[in-house]
VOBA-1610 file (N, C-alpha, C; in pm, whole numbers, padded with zeros to 5 digits, always signed):
BEGIN
Met+00085-00117+00000Met+00000+00000+00000Met+00090+00124+00000Glu+00062+00216-00091Glu+00141+00338-00104Glu+00100+00437+00004Ser+00196+00510+00059Ser+00167+00605+00165Ser+00196+00747+00120Val+00132+00841+00187Val+00150+00983+00162Val+00199+01045+00291Leu+00301+01127+00282Leu+00354+01193+00400Leu+00287+01328+00414Glu+00231+01354+00532Glu+00165+01481+00559Glu+00246+01556+00663Ile+00284+01679+00629Ile+00359+01761+00722Ile+00279+01888+00744Cys+00230+01908+00864Cys+00147+02024+00894Cys+00187+02082+01029Gly+00216+02207+01033Gly+00240+02277+01158Gly+00345+02213+01246Gly+00449+02156+01190Gly+00556+02098+01268Gly+00535+01953+01303Ser+00411+01901+01291Ser+00389+01760+01319Ser+00390+01683+01188Cys+00420+01556+01196Cys+00434+01475+01076Cys+00358+01345+01095Ser+00279+01306+00996Ser+00209+01179+01003Ser+00204+01117+00865Val+00188+00985+00862Val+00181+00913+00736Val+00038+00862+00719Ile-00019+00893+00605Ile-00156+00850+00574Ile-00150+00763+00451Ser-00213+00648+00454Ser-00212+00560+00338Ser-00310+00611+00234Arg-00279+00590+00107Arg-00371+00630+00000Arg-00503+00554+00011Gly-00498+00430+00060Gly-00620+00352+00079Gly-00714+00418+00177Tyr-00660+00475+00285Tyr-00741+00546+00385Tyr-00807+00667+00322Leu-00730+00743+00243Leu-00784+00860+00176Leu-00897+00822+00081Glu-00877+00714+00005Glu-00978+00669-00091Glu-01102+00616-00021Ala-01084+00549+00094Ala-01197+00494+00167Ala-01294+00604+00211Phe-01242+00723+00241Phe-01327+00834+00283Phe-01351+00932+00170His-01326+00889+00047His-01348+00971-00073His-01272+01104-00066Ile-01150+01099-00016Ile-01064+01217-00010Ile-00967+01208-00127Thr-00958+01315-00204Thr-00867+01315-00317Thr-00761+01423-00297Leu-00640+01392-00339Leu-00533+01490-00333Leu-00555+01593-00442Arg-00535+01719-00411Arg-00549+01824-00510Arg-00435+01822-00610Lys-00315+01787-00566Lys-00198+01786-00653Lys-00137+01647-00647Pro-00071+01605-00754Pro+00005+01480-00743Pro+00111+01493-00634Phe+00139+01384-00566Phe+00230+01386-00451Phe+00367+01441-00487Arg+00416+01412-00605Arg+00551+01459-00641Arg+00559+01611-00650Asp+00445+01679-00668Asp+00442+01825-00678Asp+00418+01894-00544Val+00401+01815-00438Val+00366+01871-00309Val+00488+01935-00244Pro+00476+02060-00199Pro+00589+02122-00132Pro+00616+02056+00003Ala+00731+02079+00057Ala+00773+02016+00182Ala+00687+02058+00301Ile+00616+02170+00290Ile+00539+02217+00406Ile+00401+02154+00416Gly+00360+02073+00323Gly+00231+02005+00336Gly+00160+01990+00204Phe+00039+01938+00209Phe-00041+01925+00089Phe-00186+01954+00121Ala-00261+01985+00016Ala-00402+02016+00033Ala-00485+01901-00019Phe-00586+01863+00056Phe-00680+01762+00008Phe-00820+01810+00040Glu-00917+01754-00032Glu-01053+01794-00007Glu-01145+01673-00016Met-01254+01680+00057Met-01353+01574+00055Met-01426+01581-00079Glu-01450+01465-00137Glu-01523+01460-00264Glu-01665+01511-00239Gly-01709+01603-00321Gly-01843+01657-00307Gly-01855+01773-00210Glu-01750+01805-00136Glu-01754+01914-00039Glu-01762+02048-00113Glu-01851+02135-00067Glu-01860+02268-00125Glu-01770+02361-00045Ile-01677+02424-00114Ile-01578+02512-00052Ile-01612+02656-00088Tyr-01622+02741+00013Tyr-01649+02882-00009Tyr-01519+02949-00052Leu-01515+03002-00175Leu-01394+03063-00231Leu-01376+03208-00187Gly-01486+03276-00161Gly-01478+03415-00119Gly-01599+03493-00167Gly-01605+03618-00125Gly-01718+03701-00165Gly-01697+03846-00129Ile-01786+03928-00180Ile-01783+04071-00152Ile-01927+04119-00137Val-01950+04201-00035Val-02079+04266-00011Val-02049+04415-00003Ser-02120+04494-00083Ser-02087+04636-00089Ser-02206+04721-00129Pro-02213+04842-00072Pro-02314+04936-00121Pro-02278+04989-00260Glu-02157+04960-00305Glu-02110+05005-00436Glu-02144+04906-00548Leu-02209+04794-00515Leu-02254+04697-00615Leu-02402+04722-00642Ile-02439+04726-00769Ile-02576+04757-00808Ile-02633+04641-00889Met-02749+04591-00844Met-02815+04483-00917Met-02964+04518-00929Gly-03015+04514-01049Gly-03156+04545-01071Gly-03193+04687-01034Gly-03098+04778-01044Gly-03125+04918-01013Gly-03113+04955-00866Phe-03085+04856-00780Phe-03073+04882-00637Phe-02929+04867-00590Arg-02885+04959-00508Arg-02751+04952-00448Arg-02752+04848-00337Gly-02636+04787-00318Gly-02620+04697-00204Gly-02650+04552-00239Cys-02548+04483-00283Cys-02565+04341-00308Cys-02431+04271-00283Gly-02433+04141-00293Gly-02312+04064-00270Gly-02289+03965-00382Ile-02162+03935-00407Ile-02120+03834-00504Ile-02038+03733-00426His-02080+03608-00428His-02012+03502-00354His-01987+03383-00447Ala-01872+03318-00430Ala-01838+03204-00514Ala-01795+03086-00429Thr-01835+02968-00473Thr-01788+02843-00415Thr-01722+02765-00527Asn-01670+02647-00496Asn-01613+02564-00601Asn-01720+02505-00691Lys-01849+02522-00657Lys-01958+02464-00735Lys-02057+02564-00792Arg-02068+02683-00733Arg-02171+02778-00779Arg-02135+02922-00747Leu-02208+03011-00813Leu-02196+03156-00793Leu-02329+03203-00735Ile-02323+03281-00627Ile-02443+03325-00557Ile-02442+03477-00548Leu-02553+03539-00587Leu-02571+03683-00572Leu-02674+03706-00462Thr-02649+03804-00377Thr-02740+03834-00267Thr-02776+03981-00266Arg-02893+04009-00211Arg-02930+04146-00178Arg-02916+04154-00028Thr-02853+04256+00020Thr-02824+04261+00163Thr-02904+04371+00230Arg-02974+04335+00334Arg-03055+04432+00408Arg-02972+04541+00473Pro-02860+04507+00542Pro-02783+04614+00605Pro-02735+04719+00505Val-02690+04673+00389Val-02642+04767+00289Val-02759+04845+00231Met-02874+04780+00218Met-02991+04847+00164Met-03048+04949+00263Ser-02997+04952+00386Ser-03044+05051+00482Ser-03015+05193+00434Gly-02927+05206+00336Gly-02900+05337+00278Gly-03025+05397+00219Ala-03117+05313+00170Ala-03242+05363+00115Ala-03328+05425+00224Ile-03319+05373+00346Ile-03399+05425+00457Ile-03332+05546+00520Phe-03201+05534+00548Phe-03129+05639+00620Phe-03054+05734+00527Gly-03080+05727+00399Gly-03009+05810+00304Gly-02881+05742+00260Met-02820+05790+00158Met-02700+05725+00103Met-02585+05726+00202Phe-02584+05821+00294Phe-02477+05823+00395Phe-02488+05701+00486Gly-02610+05660+00517Gly-02629+05542+00603Gly-02573+05416+00538Gly-02595+05400+00409Gly-02541+05284+00337Gly-02390+05292+00324Ala-02339+05411+00303Ala-02195+05428+00284Ala-02118+05403+00413Leu-02178+05432+00528Leu-02110+05410+00656Leu-02080+05262+00680Leu-02166+05175+00628Leu-02147+05031+00651Leu-02029+04977+00573Gly-01998+05035+00459Gly-01880+04998+00383Gly-01886+04864+00314Thr-01770+04823+00260Thr-01756+04700+00184Thr-01700+04591+00273Glu-01756+04472+00260Glu-01707+04356+00334Glu-01657+04253+00234Lys-01530+04214+00248Lys-01472+04112+00161Lys-01442+03988+00243Ser-01480+03872+00191Ser-01459+03745+00260Ser-01358+03662+00183Val-01282+03583+00255Val-01187+03492+00192Val-01238+03350+00204Gly-01166+03256+00142Gly-01207+03118+00138Gly-01225+03053+00274Met-01320+02960+00280Met-01348+02884+00403Met-01377+02739+00366Arg-01349+02651+00461Arg-01379+02509+00445Arg-01449+02458+00570Gly-01501+02338+00559Gly-01557+02269+00675Gly-01674+02341+00737Pro-01682+02341+00872Pro-01796+02399+00942Pro-01814+02549+00914Ala-01705+02623+00901Ala-01717+02767+00873Ala-01781+02790+00737Ala-01742+02710+00637Ala-01802+02723+00504Ala-01949+02683+00506Ala-01981+02578+00579Ala-02120+02531+00587Ala-02208+02639+00650Met-02158+02705+00755Met-02235+02810+00820Met-02254+02929+00725Lys-02149+02969+00654Lys-02157+03080+00559Lys-02258+03047+00448Leu-02255+02924+00397Leu-02346+02885+00290Leu-02491+02883+00338Arg-02515+02845+00463Arg-02652+02850+00518Arg-02701+02995+00523Gln-02613+03088+00561Gln-02650+03229+00562Gln-02683+03278+00421Leu-02602+03239+00325Leu-02624+03281+00187Leu-02753+03224+00129Glu-02789+03102+00167Glu-02913+03041+00120Glu-03034+03127+00155Arg-03032+03188+00274Arg-03144+03272+00318Arg-03148+03406+00244Met-03034+03452+00196Met-03025+03585+00137Met-03014+03587-00015Lys-02997+03472-00078Lys-02967+03472-00222Lys-03083+03523-00306Ser-03047+03593-00413Ser-03147+03640-00509Ser-03121+03579-00647Phe-03002+03522-00665Phe-02965+03457-00792Phe-02857+03355-00762Glu-02863+03243-00835Glu-02763+03138-00819Glu-02744+03068-00952Val-02620+03036-00985Val-02590+02959-01106Val-02476+02863-01073Ser-02490+02740-01118Ser-02384+02642-01094Ser-02269+02666-01191Lys-02154+02616-01157Lys-02037+02631-01242Lys-02063+02567-01379Ala-02128+02451-01379Ala-02157+02379-01504Ala-02255+02455-01592Asp-02345+02534-01530Asp-02446+02608-01606Asp-02401+02750-01642Thr-02278+02787-01611Thr-02228+02920-01643Thr-02164+02917-01781Met-02226+02988-01875Met-02175+02991-02011Met-02064+03096-02026Cys-02083+03213-01963Cys-01984+03320-01976Cys-01993+03415-01857Leu-01879+03462-01812Leu-01869+03568-01712Leu-01796+03683-01781Glu-01868+03788-01812Glu-01810+03903-01882Glu-01787+04015-01782Leu-01662+04049-01760Leu-01627+04153-01664Leu-01564+04271-01739Lys-01634+04383-01736Lys-01583+04504-01803Lys-01500+04583-01704Ala-01381+04618-01745Ala-01291+04698-01662Ala-01344+04840-01652Pro-01321+04907-01539Pro-01366+05046-01529Pro-01284+05135-01623Gly-01351+05233-01678Gly-01284+05329-01766Gly-01300+05469-01711Arg-01253+05564-01789Arg-01264+05704-01745Arg-01409+05750-01737Glu-01491+05701-01828Glu-01628+05747-01838Glu-01732+05642-01796Arg-01687+05527-01746Arg-01784+05423-01712Arg-01740+05343-01590Phe-01841+05281-01528Phe-01816+05193-01416Phe-01786+05054-01468Ser-01737+04969-01380Ser-01715+04828-01413Ser-01849+04756-01410Asn-01854+04642-01475Asn-01979+04567-01485Asn-01948+04418-01494Leu-02020+04336-01419Leu-02009+04190-01429Leu-02138+04138-01488Lys-02128+04069-01601Lys-02245+04011-01666Lys-02231+03859-01657Ile-02329+03795-01594Ile-02331+03650-01576Ile-02429+03594-01677Ile-02379+03512-01768Ile-02464+03454-01873Ile-02476+03305-01848Pro-02594+03262-01799Pro-02614+03118-01777Pro-02649+03047-01908Arg-02634+02916-01911Arg-02670+02838-02031Arg-02819+02851-02061Glu-02900+02858-01957Glu-03045+02876-01973Glu-03089+02993-01888Gly-03182+03070-01938Gly-03233+03184-01862Gly-03169+03314-01905Glu-03213+03419-01840Glu-03168+03555-01871Glu-03035+03587-01805Pro-02950+03665-01873Pro-02825+03711-01810Pro-02856+03806-01695Val-02765+03810-01598Val-02778+03899-01483Val-02656+03991-01481Glu-02681+04120-01458Glu-02571+04216-01454Glu-02559+04278-01315Val-02434+04297-01274Val-02404+04364-01149Val-02311+04480-01181Gly-02354+04601-01150Gly-02269+04718-01171Gly-02174+04734-01053Val-02050+04768-01082Val-01949+04788-00979Val-01905+04934-00987Thr-01954+05017-00895Thr-01927+05161-00903Thr-01797+05202-00837Ala-01736+05114-00757Ala-01608+05146-00693Ala-01496+05073-00767Ala-01404+05149-00823Ala-01293+05090-00898Ala-01209+04997-00810Lys-01203+05024-00679Lys-01122+04942-00589Lys-01176+04799-00576Asp-01304+04779-00606Asp-01364+04645-00595Asp-01341+04561-00721Phe-01306+04624-00832Phe-01289+04552-00958Phe-01186+04441-00948Gln-01068+04469-00893Gln-00961+04370-00885Gln-01001+04251-00800Phe-01070+04275-00688Phe-01114+04165-00602Phe-01214+04076-00676Ile-01308+04139-00747Ile-01409+04063-00821Ile-01342+03984-00934Lys-01245+04043-01000Lys-01172+03973-01106Lys-01102+03848-01050Glu-01035+03862-00936Glu-00968+03747-00874Glu-01068+03642-00829Leu-01181+03685-00776Leu-01285+03592-00732Leu-01342+03512-00850Met-01370+03580-00961Met-01423+03511-01079Met-01318+03419-01140Thr-01191+03456-01130Thr-01083+03369-01179Thr-01076+03242-01095Arg-01093+03254-00964Arg-01095+03134-00879Arg-01218+03049-00905Phe-01332+03114-00934Phe-01456+03041-00955Phe-01454+02961-01086Cys-01430+03027-01198Cys-01439+02959-01327Cys-01356+03034-01433Pro-01224+03018-01431Pro-01139+03096-01523Pro-01163+03067-01670Glu-01211+02946-01702Glu-01229+02910-01843Glu-01343+02986-01912Val-01437+03042-01836Val-01546+03118-01899Val-01536+03268-01872Leu-01433+03311-01800Leu-01417+03453-01767Leu-01360+03529-01885Asp-01428+03637-01921Asp-01384+03724-02030Asp-01375+03866-01975Val-01251+03916-01957Val-01231+04051-01907Val-01218+04144-02027Val-01310+04239-02037Val-01317+04331-02152Val-01266+04466-02112
//
């Protein structure tokens, strides 16, 4: 039986490939490419939260305040009540809350984040059903724009009015599905 050496945080253990396969765990990289500091593996079928952004500077359907979130399996758009409070308290109220950027999560933290997103989502498309992600770079006379074109159904557009958010959204879409991303 072939073994895999795992080195994490100063401790070292040997895990057999049979053990990994028995629990449907697959190595992300071939063992020969694994750096000396460790390797990454993931449970088969596990949904991993890649990251997201919630901002009053994102516009969807004519309303300010939405979120763009990506997992290894789907893209989720949300309308956020706290950001939408700008409509009640004036634009200053929405601007005070600012932009929130999230990074990748796994395991229980990812599961909790995904449960929160399920309650707030207004649009969802799976990676397999995403035909094109068209991201327009901000220009002198225009804002940035993300257009999500699913294989079936109507395209959805999200306006990005803050140039500082463009780079984060570009990196997030690259992590989600680089093969369909078209930066214009």
